C-alpha positions as CSV (number, residue, x, y, z in Angstrom):
1,X,-33.6,-46.3,210.4
2,X,-30.0,-44.9,210.2
3,X,-28.9,-47.6,212.7
4,X,-30.4,-50.4,210.6
5,X,-28.8,-49.1,207.4
6,X,-25.4,-48.8,209.0
7,X,-25.6,-52.3,210.3
8,X,-26.6,-53.6,206.8
9,X,-23.7,-51.7,205.3
10,X,-21.2,-53.2,207.8
11,X,-22.7,-56.7,207.2
12,X,-22.0,-56.4,203.4
13,X,-18.3,-55.5,203.8
14,X,-15.9,-58.5,203.5
15,X,-14.4,-59.5,206.9
16,X,-11.0,-60.5,205.5
17,X,-10.3,-57.6,203.3
18,X,-6.6,-57.8,203.2
19,X,-5.8,-57.1,199.5
20,X,-2.6,-55.4,198.6
21,X,-1.4,-54.3,195.2
22,X,0.8,-56.7,193.3
23,X,3.0,-55.5,190.4
24,X,4.0,-58.2,187.9
25,X,6.9,-57.5,185.5
26,X,7.3,-60.3,182.9
27,X,10.2,-61.1,180.6
28,X,9.0,-64.2,178.7
29,X,11.9,-64.3,176.0
30,X,9.7,-66.3,173.6
31,X,8.2,-68.7,176.2
32,X,4.5,-69.0,175.9
33,X,3.7,-68.8,179.7
34,X,0.6,-67.2,181.3
35,X,1.1,-65.8,184.8
36,X,-1.5,-64.8,187.4
37,X,-0.9,-63.3,190.9
38,X,-2.9,-63.9,194.0
39,X,-2.7,-62.6,197.5
40,X,-3.3,-65.4,200.0
41,X,-2.9,-63.7,203.4
42,X,-1.4,-60.6,204.9
43,X,2.1,-62.0,204.4
44,X,1.6,-64.6,201.7
45,X,1.2,-64.5,197.9
46,X,1.2,-66.9,195.0
47,X,2.1,-66.8,191.3
48,X,0.2,-69.3,189.1
49,X,2.0,-70.2,185.9
50,X,0.6,-72.1,182.9
51,X,2.8,-73.1,179.9
52,X,0.4,-73.2,176.9
53,X,3.3,-73.5,174.4
54,X,4.7,-76.6,172.7
55,X,8.1,-76.3,174.4
56,X,9.2,-76.7,178.0
57,X,10.1,-73.5,179.9
58,X,12.2,-72.5,182.8
59,X,10.9,-69.7,185.0
60,X,12.4,-67.7,187.8
61,X,10.4,-65.3,190.0
62,X,11.8,-62.7,192.4
63,X,9.3,-61.6,195.0
64,X,10.1,-58.2,196.7
65,X,8.2,-56.7,199.6
66,X,9.6,-53.6,201.2
67,X,12.7,-53.9,203.3
68,X,12.8,-57.7,203.5
69,X,15.2,-59.8,201.5
70,X,13.9,-60.8,198.1
71,X,12.5,-64.4,197.8
72,X,13.5,-66.3,194.7
73,X,11.5,-69.2,193.3
74,X,12.4,-71.4,190.3
75,X,10.2,-73.8,188.3
76,X,10.6,-75.9,185.2
77,X,7.3,-76.2,183.3
78,X,6.7,-78.9,180.7
79,X,4.5,-78.1,177.7
80,X,0.9,-77.8,178.8
81,X,1.7,-77.9,182.5
82,X,0.7,-75.5,185.3
83,X,2.4,-74.8,188.6
84,X,2.2,-72.5,191.6
85,X,5.0,-70.5,193.2
86,X,4.2,-69.4,196.8
87,X,6.0,-67.1,199.1
88,X,5.7,-66.1,202.7
89,X,7.2,-63.0,204.3
90,X,7.7,-62.3,208.0
91,X,6.0,-58.9,207.9
92,X,2.6,-57.9,206.4
93,X,2.9,-57.0,202.7
94,X,1.9,-53.5,201.8
95,X,2.9,-53.7,198.1
96,X,4.4,-56.7,196.3
97,X,6.6,-56.6,193.3
98,X,7.2,-59.7,191.3
99,X,9.8,-60.0,188.5
100,X,9.1,-63.1,186.3
101,X,11.7,-64.3,183.8
102,X,11.0,-67.3,181.6
103,X,12.9,-68.9,178.8
104,X,12.1,-71.8,176.5
105,X,14.3,-74.9,176.8
């Protein structure tokens, strides 16, 4: 009985559990932008942006993961557009910090 319940418990666990915490710091400066983070793999992440405002916006994201050099991504979002920013690090990510700065055009 114990063996069967242990096997069932192991079968319910996700095989690819590789989630890590992502801290998102936003400075929108009046831009109407929505941002959502997502971990893709052990060393990859994405930032999904959506401009729900009436004006275009320019966004810059700085991705920081431990001792590696920060990765910088820039996007120009037209009104009503969405876009993704992806980043890949050489090491596995333990904690990711993202600084997002947007400004309306």
